[in-house]
N, C-alpha and C positions, 0 to 999 in steps of 0.2 A: 686483505686482498684475496687470500685463499678462499674465504667464505663467499665472496662475490663470484670468484672464478668457478666455484662449485655449483652455483645456481644454474638451473637449466636455462637453455636459450629461451628468449622471450616467447617465441612461437610454441615452445614445448610446455610452458607453465600450465599448471592446473591449480585448483583451489587447495590441493594437498600441499602445495609449495608455499602457501601463505606464511606459515610460521618461519620457514627458512629465510624468506624474503624480508620479513619484519626483523628478524634477528640480525641479518646482514645490514639492513638499513639502520637499526639502532646502534650497531657497532660503528658504522660509518659516521652517524651523527655525533657520536661521542669522541671522535678523533679531533685532534687539534688541526687547524687549517694547514699547517705545514705537513702533517701526516696525510691529509686528504690530497694535497697537491702531489704527493709522491705516488699516489695510486695510478694516475694516468687517466686521461679523459675517456678511453674506451671502457674501462671498468666502471667508472662513475656513470657513464651513459647507460651501460647495461643495468646497473642497479636502479637507476631512475626509471627506465623502461619497465623493469620487472615490478617495481612499486606501483607504477601507473596501471599496469595490466591487472595486477592482483586487486587493486582498489576497484577497477571497473568490474572485474569478475565477481567480487564480493557484493557490490551494489546490485548487480543483476541477480545474484543468488538470493538476496532478501526477497525479491519478487517471486522467484522460483519456489522458495520455501513457503511463502504465504499461499501460493496457488496449490501447492501439494497438500496443504492443510485443509483445503476446502472439500466438503463432502460432495458427492455427485448430485444430490438433491439439496438445493439451497433453501434455508429458512431465514426468517428475520434475525435469528441468532447469529447468522453468518455475516450480517451487514457490516460490522466493523472490520472484519477480516477482508472482505471484498473491497471496501473503501480504502483500507490500508494498502492492499496490494495495488490498487489503481493509483493511489497517491504516490507510492514508491516507484511505480512504473513511470508515471509522469515526471518524476524528479530525475529519472535517469537521463544521462547524456546520450546522444546518438551512438557514441562509441560503446557505452555500457549496454545499450539495448541490443547490440550485436551478439551479446552472450546469451540472449534468450532464444529459445527455439521457436520456429513458426507455430508449433503446437502450443507452447506456453502463451504466446501472444494471442492466439485464437481462444485459448481457454480463458484468458483474462477478459477479452472482449465479450465472450459468452457469459461469463460470471457477472460482469457489470450490467449487461442487458437483462439477464435473468433476475438479478437483485433489484433492478428498477421495477420489474413486474411484481416481485414479492413485496416490495415496499408499498406499492399502490394497493395491492390486495389487502395487505395488513392494515393500512390506514383506512381504507374504505370500510373494512370490517369493523374497525374501532368506531367509525362514524355511524355505521348502521346500528351498532349496539347501544348507542347513546339513548338515554331516556327521552321519550316524547316530551314536547313542551309542557304538557299538563302533568307530567310525572317528575319534572325536575325539582329537586329539593336541595337544601344547603349541602347535604352529604354528596350530592352529585358534582359539586364544584371541582374536586380534584380529578375526577374522570373526564369532565368536559375540558379542563385545562390541559390534561395530558393529551387528549385528542387534538386540541388546537396546536399544541407544541409539535406533535407528530406530523400534522398537516403542514405546518410552517417549514419543517425540515425537508419537505419534498421540493424538487425542482419545479420550475414553472411548467415544464412539459408534463411532469408527473401529475401536478395539480389539475391540469386540464382533463385528465383521465379519471378523476375522482367523481363518483356518481352520487355519493351521499353527503355532499357538502351542506345541503339544506338542513339536514339533521343537526349538524354542528351549529349552524347559524341560529336555528330555532332554539336549541338548548342554551346557547349563550344569551339569547334575547330573554329567555325565561329566567335566567339567573339574575338579571338586572333588577 
């Protein structure tokens, strides 16, 4: 009981309190039902609210940490981090999203938009660099297949912005 009482009020919680909330929750979970019943509903409610808030804060913090790890100038090497941050953001509940700042939400939107452009440029560059249909050899197969795979990973909207698709189609035709 004392451990729950010592927890900050829910509105005062920070991520620094996560360990204390987990410890109190673990001790509560290890109690027999009769011991839990002795605690009183107010303490149990406080613990549950603290657990829920810490869970929400930690989920939002995953997105924050991913955003902080992004460089100011994105390259194709940042693709996974941007997509991971966006996926993590999309998995957040509305309550969890409240722990992100408007700046973080804006940074994520900008990163997703910028990464889309980087991916288009990267794939278009791959397609531009493919050998012409008269220069395709058996050794070209892995390069052509990698270009096809990269193209297929694009969204339909991104594919519409690709200008060198004919290079891929001609190279694939020459492989047959």
